[in-house]
Kinemage of the C-alpha trace (Angstrom):
@kinemage 1
@onewidth
@group {chain A} dominant
@subgroup {mainchain}
@vectorlist {calphas} color= white
{ca met a 1} P 117.560 53.377 17.338
{ca asn a 2} L 115.302 49.840 17.919
{ca thr a 3} L 111.936 49.884 19.681
{ca thr a 4} L 113.419 47.521 22.169
{ca phe a 5} L 116.142 49.835 23.278
{ca ile a 6} L 113.353 52.993 23.642
{ca ile a 7} L 110.801 50.748 25.677
{ca glu a 8} L 114.597 50.133 27.549
{ca ile a 9} L 114.768 54.090 28.215
{ca cys a 10} L 111.026 54.752 29.123
{ca thr a 11} L 110.950 51.098 31.469
{ca asp a 12} L 113.955 52.764 33.294
{ca ile a 13} L 112.488 56.328 33.684
{ca ile a 14} L 109.407 54.957 35.348
{ca arg a 15} L 110.981 52.586 37.570
{ca phe a 16} L 113.121 55.638 38.533
{ca leu a 17} L 110.790 58.067 39.154
{ca lys a 18} L 108.658 55.473 40.874
{ca his a 19} L 111.265 55.515 43.461
{ca pro a 20} L 114.008 57.945 43.112
{ca ser a 21} L 117.565 57.102 44.961
{ca glu a 22} L 120.789 59.139 44.471
{ca leu a 23} L 122.540 55.564 43.945
{ca ser a 24} L 121.418 55.331 40.286
{ca lys a 25} L 124.355 56.338 38.263
{ca thr a 26} L 124.673 54.061 35.281
{ca glu a 27} L 128.021 52.989 34.066
{ca lys a 28} L 127.220 53.203 29.852
{ca ser a 29} L 129.319 52.939 27.101
{ca ile a 30} L 129.673 56.975 25.675
{ca gln a 31} L 127.606 55.812 22.331
{ca asn a 32} L 124.345 54.280 24.747
{ca lys a 33} L 124.941 57.826 26.755
{ca trp a 34} L 124.684 59.634 23.914
{ca lys a 35} L 121.946 57.390 22.333
{ca ile a 36} L 119.612 57.769 25.412
{ca phe a 37} L 119.832 61.409 25.657
{ca leu a 38} L 118.719 61.947 22.353
{ca cys a 39} L 115.932 59.815 23.233
{ca ile a 40} L 114.950 61.500 26.259
{ca phe a 41} L 115.468 64.828 24.331
{ca phe a 42} L 112.712 63.565 21.739
{ca phe a 43} L 110.267 62.433 24.599
{ca asp a 44} L 110.765 65.390 26.543
{ca val a 45} L 109.828 67.855 23.028
{ca val a 46} L 107.062 65.561 22.115
{ca ile a 47} L 105.585 66.275 26.175
{ca met a 48} L 105.986 69.985 25.545
{ca val a 49} L 104.996 69.921 22.593
{ca val a 50} L 101.426 68.757 23.968
{ca leu a 51} L 101.622 70.715 27.257
{ca val a 52} L 102.263 74.106 25.345
{ca val a 53} L 99.180 73.388 23.323
{ca phe a 54} L 96.968 72.620 26.484
{ca leu a 55} L 98.170 75.835 28.030
{ca glu a 56} L 97.031 77.662 24.703
{ca leu a 57} L 93.705 75.870 25.921
{ca leu a 58} L 94.099 76.877 29.082
{ca asp a 59} L 94.480 80.844 28.055
{ca thr a 60} L 91.932 80.916 25.647
{ca val a 61} L 89.206 79.383 27.844
{ca phe a 62} L 90.119 81.522 31.303
{ca asp a 63} L 91.247 84.651 29.201
{ca leu a 64} L 95.108 84.726 30.933
{ca his a 65} L 96.480 86.559 28.080
{ca leu a 66} L 99.808 84.401 29.103
{ca asp a 67} L 101.953 85.347 26.159
{ca asp a 68} L 101.094 89.217 27.039
{ca asn a 69} L 101.913 88.841 30.775
{ca tyr a 70} L 105.472 87.068 30.037
{ca lys a 71} L 108.186 88.823 30.654
{ca gly a 72} L 110.543 87.347 28.195
{ca lys a 73} L 108.701 88.985 25.476
{ca glu a 74} L 109.719 92.752 26.626
{ca met a 75} L 113.303 90.936 26.555
{ca met a 76} L 113.232 90.279 23.409
{ca lys a 77} L 112.145 93.165 22.136
{ca thr a 78} L 115.015 95.344 24.071
{ca leu a 79} L 117.935 93.141 24.266
{ca pro a 80} L 119.911 91.676 20.800
{ca phe a 81} L 120.051 88.152 20.084
{ca trp a 82} L 123.830 87.635 20.817
{ca thr a 83} L 123.349 89.164 24.463
{ca leu a 84} L 119.933 86.989 24.836
{ca phe a 85} L 121.440 83.794 23.735
{ca pro a 86} L 123.913 83.095 25.859
{ca leu a 87} L 122.079 84.106 28.824
{ca val a 88} L 118.880 82.225 28.052
{ca cys a 89} L 120.888 78.927 26.552
{ca phe a 90} L 123.883 78.583 29.080
{ca ile a 91} L 124.083 80.887 31.360
{ca ile a 92} L 120.419 79.976 33.466
{ca pro a 93} L 120.154 76.805 32.611
{ca phe a 94} L 123.785 76.493 34.092
{ca ile a 95} L 123.126 78.768 37.436
{ca glu a 96} L 119.807 76.344 37.838
{ca glu a 97} L 121.589 73.254 37.623
{ca leu a 98} L 124.022 74.419 40.193
{ca ile a 99} L 121.374 75.732 42.756
{ca phe a 100} L 118.771 72.756 41.675
{ca arg a 101} L 120.207 69.721 40.805
{ca leu a 102} L 123.759 69.530 42.250
{ca his a 103} L 122.922 68.479 45.499
{ca leu a 104} L 120.921 65.374 44.097
{ca lys a 105} L 124.386 63.503 44.737
{ca phe a 106} L 125.161 63.582 48.727
{ca his a 107} L 128.890 64.058 47.564
{ca arg a 108} L 127.685 67.056 45.595
{ca asn a 109} L 125.701 68.460 48.387
{ca tyr a 110} L 128.381 71.243 49.798
{ca leu a 111} L 125.995 72.554 52.422
{ca leu a 112} L 125.870 69.353 54.232
{ca arg a 113} L 129.521 68.474 53.662
{ca phe a 114} L 130.638 72.167 54.859
{ca leu a 115} L 128.340 71.023 58.472
{ca ile a 116} L 130.037 67.835 58.286
{ca phe a 117} L 133.596 69.789 58.951
{ca leu a 118} L 132.419 71.761 60.957
{ca ser a 119} L 131.175 69.306 63.168
{ca ser a 120} L 134.827 67.184 62.597
{ca leu a 121} L 135.787 70.476 64.439
{ca val a 122} L 134.443 69.012 67.566
{ca gly a 123} L 135.176 65.649 66.730
{ca arg a 124} L 131.656 64.698 65.448
{ca gly a 125} L 131.891 64.573 62.204
{ca glu a 126} L 131.461 60.672 61.217
{ca gln a 127} L 128.389 60.231 63.436
{ca val a 128} L 126.925 63.548 61.157
{ca arg a 129} L 128.362 62.170 57.784
{ca asn a 130} L 125.965 58.791 59.184
{ca phe a 131} L 123.418 60.876 60.292
{ca phe a 132} L 123.161 63.005 56.909
{ca his a 133} L 123.994 59.785 54.639
{ca ser a 134} L 121.201 57.928 56.124
{ca phe a 135} L 118.868 60.113 56.218
{ca tyr a 136} L 119.525 61.291 52.570
{ca ile a 137} L 119.460 58.113 51.070
{ca ser a 138} L 116.214 57.239 53.373
{ca gln a 139} L 114.597 60.549 51.922
{ca tyr a 140} L 116.072 60.527 48.755
{ca pro a 141} L 112.349 60.226 46.463
{ca ile a 142} L 111.256 63.069 48.906
{ca ile a 143} L 114.381 65.637 48.363
{ca phe a 144} L 114.175 64.828 44.421
{ca tyr a 145} L 110.160 65.681 43.958
{ca leu a 146} L 110.952 68.603 46.313
{ca ser a 147} L 113.440 70.232 43.968
{ca thr a 148} L 111.888 69.680 40.780
{ca phe a 149} L 108.553 71.175 42.217
{ca val a 150} L 110.459 74.455 43.905
{ca phe a 151} L 112.406 74.259 39.799
{ca ala a 152} L 109.218 74.279 38.377
{ca phe a 153} L 107.606 76.915 41.354
{ca val a 154} L 110.318 80.036 40.633
{ca his a 155} L 109.298 79.616 36.726
{ca val a 156} L 106.070 81.303 37.417
{ca ser a 157} L 107.970 84.812 38.080
{ca asn a 158} L 108.611 84.727 34.188
{ca tyr a 159} L 104.877 85.811 34.246
{ca glu a 160} L 103.394 89.243 35.111
{ca leu a 161} L 101.603 87.669 38.663
{ca thr a 162} L 97.854 88.111 37.564
{ca asp a 163} L 95.144 86.570 39.963
{ca ala a 164} L 94.674 83.823 37.410
{ca ile a 165} L 98.258 83.227 36.826
{ca leu a 166} L 98.725 82.369 40.457
{ca phe a 167} L 95.537 80.676 40.537
{ca leu a 168} L 96.566 78.387 38.422
{ca phe a 169} L 100.448 77.875 38.030
{ca pro a 170} L 100.264 74.246 38.897
{ca phe a 171} L 99.216 74.187 35.438
{ca ile a 172} L 101.253 76.847 34.276
{ca val a 173} L 104.823 75.557 35.156
{ca leu a 174} L 103.499 71.997 34.251
{ca pro a 175} L 106.294 72.030 31.769
{ca gln a 176} L 108.923 73.125 33.651
{ca phe a 177} L 107.996 70.594 36.006
{ca ile a 178} L 107.987 67.477 33.281
{ca gly a 179} L 111.347 68.972 31.740
{ca gly a 180} L 112.715 69.071 35.395
{ca leu a 181} L 111.748 65.353 35.751
{ca phe a 182} L 113.782 64.230 32.819
{ca ile a 183} L 116.735 66.538 33.663
{ca gly a 184} L 116.723 65.276 36.980
{ca tyr a 185} L 116.718 61.704 35.963
{ca ile a 186} L 119.449 62.302 33.626
{ca arg a 187} L 121.570 64.321 36.143
{ca val a 188} L 121.259 61.118 38.368
{ca arg a 189} L 121.930 58.299 35.820
{ca tyr a 190} L 124.623 60.341 33.845
{ca gly a 191} L 125.901 63.128 35.364
{ca leu a 192} L 125.497 67.284 36.470
{ca ile a 193} L 127.259 67.867 32.497
{ca met a 194} L 124.139 65.805 30.854
{ca gly a 195} L 121.958 67.108 32.775
{ca phe a 196} L 122.757 70.836 31.742
{ca leu a 197} L 123.177 69.904 27.953
{ca leu a 198} L 119.287 68.478 28.359
{ca his a 199} L 118.239 71.802 30.221
{ca ser a 200} L 120.867 74.008 27.673
{ca leu a 201} L 118.989 72.272 24.284
{ca asn a 202} L 115.619 72.713 26.005
{ca asn a 203} L 115.872 76.335 26.581
{ca thr a 204} L 118.140 76.884 23.098
{ca leu a 205} L 115.004 75.324 21.400
{ca phe a 206} L 112.262 77.603 23.183
{ca phe a 207} L 114.571 80.833 22.533
{ca ile a 208} L 114.652 79.863 18.878
{ca val a 209} L 110.917 79.215 18.414
{ca met a 210} L 110.121 82.874 20.551
{ca trp a 211} L 112.302 84.622 18.858
{ca phe a 212} L 111.483 83.924 15.538
{ca thr a 213} L 108.130 84.327 16.640
{ca glu a 214} L 108.103 87.400 17.863
{ca arg a 215} L 109.916 88.856 14.465
{ca met a 216} L 106.761 86.791 12.240
């Protein structure tokens, strides 16, 4: 994996994030897809480490007690490894991908497809489809970033909601927002399954670190 290849990936990510488009799926060989996937996973991990250090600093400065207020710690104390592992690393990421990123392709937006179907019953299906598709394309950057924001926002529920956590929640869920951008990029460029795999790997790494840290 040479420097030119890495620069090309970074350039493509930046280009996409500047103006997300659902018409951005890229045809690559399986080998290249996996090389790109692993490269993005590496970027993601590095950025997450930096953000975790930032959150630790934030925790110290504002006395947030993030560890004490993290609900997952109690689950790790009460549920066995082989119950939590598939839940955190596979089931929850899969459900979240269906909720937050399946719709990032118009033909996979089943709510809109249902509305189009209802419209077709009264002979207006084509007009309604064209309207929704035109709106979807023109407003896609808003749809993409709103979906990523909501994905990050719901993760504040991982904590007991003290006043300090609510006030600083944009910083607390920043890792999920950045991670959501990477997953969203992968989902649009290379498909839902690749996005799920990145999400699953992120959760698996986090879970293993948390699990063994709690037992040290």
